[in-house]
N, C-alpha and C positions, 0 to 999 in steps of 0.2 A: 483531408480524413483526422478524426482524432479517435485516442483512445483512454477512457475513464478506468486508469489502472486499480481505483481503489472508492467502492462504494458498497453501500450496506441495502441492496433494494431488498431486502425482506423488513427491515423495518416497518412499523405501522403504516408512520406517514407517506411511505414511498409506495407501500403495498398494495394500500387502499385503492391507488390508481394507478396501477402498475400499465395499463392501456397506454394513459395518456402520456406516463414518464417515458415510455422508450418509444413513441410517437417523436415525443418533441427531441427525444436525444437524436434522433435519425435524421430528424428536420436542421440540427445543429451540428449535423456530419459527423458526430460521434458514431464511429463503427463498431466499436466492441467495448465490454465494460466487464471486470471484474468484479463478482459479489464475493463482499471478503468474511470469512469466518468467524466470531467472537468465540464461541462456547458450542462444545459436544451438545447440547440438548436442541439446539438449533439448529446443528449441521445439516440433517436430512431436508429440512424446509429450502437452506440456502441454495444446497445441492439443487432438489426439484426445479428448483428455479432455473437454473443452468441449464437442465437437463431441458427445458421447456422453453427455453431462446436460444436461437441458431446465436444472438451476436455477445450470448454471455458466458463464459466459464466460471467459477468459482476455488475460493481456496479451503484450507480448513486450518484453526487454530484457534488457539482458547488468548483471550485476552487479558493481559499482566490484572486487570481488575476486578478480573473472576478467575483465578486460579483457586483461590481460597475458597470457592463454593462448593455444594457438596455437589460429587461426580464428575469437575471438572479435574482432577489428576490427570496427569497424562505423561507416556512416557516412548519414548523415538517408538518401536514397535506398534505402540497403536496410531500413531501419526502416519507409518508409514501403509500402513493398511489398509487407513481412508484415501491415502494420495493413487491409490490402485484405481480409481475413476476413471475415466479419458475426459470429464469435464474439469476435474480437479487440477490444477496450474500450480498452484504455489502452496506455500507452506505460510499460515499464520492469521490474523496477525497474531506477532507475539511480542516480548521486550520488556520493559520496564517503565512502569508508571510510578513516580514516587509524588504525585501531587496529591491523588484522593488520599490517598494512606490507609486505605481498606486491608486490602490485601497484605502479608508479611512479605518481607526483602526476599528473604531465604527462601520463600514455596515460588516467589516469581522467578528469582534467578535461576533452583532447579527446574522448572518449567521452561522458562527462557533455553537453556541450557540443551533442555529435549529437543525442543522444538530445533535448533540447530544442527543439531547431528542427526536429526532425520531429514535435513534439507541436505547434507554433506552429502548422504547414503542414496539418498534417490536424485539429487544432483536436479531439486528444481529450488527456484529460487522462494525466499523466503521474506516476508513481509515483515519490516520490524519497526516497532511502535517503539520512541523514546521520549516521557515527560518528566524535566526535570530530574533525570537522570542520565545526562551526559556519560559522565565520567565512567560510571557502571557499564553503560551499553558499551561504551568502545572497549574499555578492559576486556568485557566477557566477548564481543569478536574478535579481538586479536588474539585472546587466550585459544578459542575455539577453529580458527583457522592456520594457526603455527602449524608446520610438521605436516599439511593436510594438501599436497600438491597434487596429489592422486585422484584426492574428494573434494575440493574447493569448493567452498562455501559460495556462492552468488544471494544475491538478492536485492533490498531498496529498505531505502527506508522512508516510511510513507509519510504524507502530508509534515513535511518537515517543518519544523521553528525553533531548532534548536542554534547552539552557538555555532561559528565558524569551526572552532577545532573539530567537532563530529562532525559536520559535512568533510571535511580533510581526510580525518580518518579513514570514514566509511568510503571514499572515492579512492583512497591507496589501498583498502583491501579489495577494492575491485565492486563496489555495491555501487547503486543509482540511488541520486536522492528525487526523491516526488515530492512536486510543488502544490499544492491547494489552493482555495480560494482566500489563504493568510496572504499569500504573495500580493493580492490586493489592497488591502488593507491601508489605509491612511498612517497608521504609525508604524509599520513594518517595515521603513527602512533600513536595518539593520538586515532581512532577511533578502531583499529584494539588490543588497550589496553582494551575500552571499552567493546569489544566486547569480550575479552578474562574474563572477571568477570558477564557479564547477564547469566544468569543460560541457558541451553544449551535446556530445555523445554520451551523458552521466545523467542525463533529466528527464524526467518522466513529470507526464500532471496526472490531476486525480483532483476529486470533490468531495470525498470521506462523506459524500451525500447519507442522509441528511440532511450534516452538520454543515457549518464555515460556508454557508453561502458566501459568494467574490460580489466585490463591488460590481455594478450596480444593485445585487439582486439581495444585499444584504437584510437582515430580519426577515426572507423569507425560509420554508421550507429549502435545503438545497436539493439539486437533480443532476445526475447525470450531463444534462443537456451546457450547464452554467461550467463545465471544465473550459470551454470557449474562451471563456471571457477571462480565466486562468491565463490562460494561452496567449490572448491577445497582450497582454500585461506582461509575460516573460517575453513575447517576440521584443516589445518595445524594449525591457531591459539588456536583452544581447545585441540590440540592432539588427537584427532581421526583419523580414517580411512574416507577418502570419503564418503565411502558406508554409514557408521553413520550418517555420517553429510544426507546424503539424505533422509536415515528414519527417523531422528528424526524432521527435518525440515518440510517434508512431514505429518507424526503424528500431527506436532504443525500444520499446516496448517488447519488438516481436524478438528483437536479442537476447532480449533477457528472460521472456516468458517463451522459451523454447517450445511447451507444449502446446502452443495454442497456435490451431492452423490458422495462417494469414488469408484472408477473406475480402 
């Protein structure tokens, strides 16, 4: 059995065929999915989807690309309030994205820190997005982790495709590394080399659906069922069976996402 630790079931391309998406996920052995929050304005719909589906939980957070938009400023107290619902099992996605250059860097950093503080205070894992921002991401994670033995940060670097140094820093801080369909791309040799060296007990798999469909599904709308393709490639990289990758990444998921009841 597998877990898709990061997907966006409420994006229109998946929502219009939700029954089919869920059926294909079950057929592929995907036992659980986390429906990830990216804005405040869409959160109630995301939570409602999780409420309506036994195999789905959700997170609350504001994606760094949206932090400058109207109504999307946030502080730790508001984040904490949103996480009191039993179906909200993580904080994020949050982080830094310097690729699009729409959201001011200082606004991104402030939002990121508020999410991290809320994660420390609640004990929930934080889902971190980092794109073209490795050094600042690592620096903020270090700063927010220092001196916090009583309330340590836990979390996952989602859809990891950054440099080795960020993977090593994140693992040293106790974070997990989540691999998406990018792992299967022909030009992803460096990512596969990084995955080979990350301890097996620190790895998760995800789709980031509806984005980044893995080989051999590239060009299609990605969906949770496709996480099996990434898991098979990861098994080859690690030199273990597909069944072992399924077992280990699922165990890792429940070790990190402690609010999710194992089923």
